[in-house]
N, C-alpha and C positions, 0 to 999 in steps of 0.2 A: 556573506557571502550565499547564504541558504535564502535568504530574501531581494536577492537580485532578480527582479522579475522573468528574465529569462528564466532563472534557477525555479521560480513558481511557477511557470508557464509547464517547464519542464516535468516537476513533480505531477502537478496536475495530470498531464499526459499520462504519466508510469499509471498513476490511480487508475485511470480510465481504462489503459491496458490489463492493468492486474484485476482489474472487476467483470470486464470481458472474457479474459482467459477464465475464468470459475464459471463461465456460460459456456464458453468451449468446452470445458470439459466435462459439464453436464451433460453438453449433446453429445460429443464422442463418445465419451468410455461407459454409456448405459443405452440399455435398447429402449425401445418402446414398452409401455406410456411412460416412465419414469424420466424419460430424457425431456419430454414436454416440460416436466415439471421441474426438472433439475436446470433447464438453460434459463429458467426464473427466478428460480429460489435460491441458486447458489449466488448468483450477481447481487440480489438485493440481501442477502445475509452479508456479502463480504460490504458491500457499500455502507449498510446500518451500523455493523462494527466500526468501520473506518469514521463514520461521521457521529459516532452517539460518544465515543469514549475519547476524550480529550483531555487536555492541560489547562488550565487556568490563564488566560492571557496570553494564549499563544499568538505572536503576531503572524503567523502564517494564516490563523484563522479567522483574524479579525476578533479575537477573544473569548469568542463563544465557546463555552463546553456544555454540553447539556447533561454530561455524568463528568464530572468533576476526578481526573486520573491524577496520580504522581507521572511526571516525565518517562522515569521507566518503562513505567505500566504502559504508554502512548506509543513509547519505542518499541516493545513487544507486537502492540497493535500493529504498528505500522510494518513490520519486517514480517507479521505474519499475512497481513494482507500482500503486500506487493513480492515479496519472496515467496508467497503462497500462489499468487499466481503465475509464477513461474514452474513454480511444482503442478501446479494446474494442466501448463503444457505440456510440462512431461507425464503426466497421465494420460493424456488424450492423444499420446504418440507423435507431439511435435517435439521431437526432441531438439533438435537446430533453433528450433524456436523459444524451446526454455534456456538453452544455455544462453544464446541472443540476449535474452528479458532479461537473466541473472545478473549478466555481463554489466550489463547497461546499469542494470541498478547496484552494483557495487562501486561501479564509476561514479554514479549523482550520490552515494552514502558517502563515496572518499570526498567529492567535493561540497557536498553539505556538511562538513565536519563541526562547523562550529552548532548546525540545530544538533547534532548528536551529542555533543559536549552538554549543549542548554540542554535535553533534554535527561541526562545523567547527572551533571551538580546544579543546576536552576544556575548557571553563568557563562555568561557568554565565550568565546573563545579571544575577544580583546579585553575580558575584565582582568 
């Protein structure tokens, strides 16, 4: 299910929203001059974390793994970035958007149960 093109598109959109949420947090939660720095640095840090640590031969990433990690570590990275975006929205004072974001992320993770299972065990749901 998680490799369905619609699910991959949804995941990409969720990644972008999470990364942007860190920028929103940097802008809204801090005063000048920090906000000008954090609105750029926080999303870059989140994107770097997301893009650097990967499971070798991950079909959703084309198999590239700049820093190979076990599936469980990648799952922690994904949860930290995706759900961290929701926490960032909460910290920025956007509690309604944070709750909506968290609910959508939970729904996505439930639909992508095969990816979660693969990351935790190395086996697909059909194996």
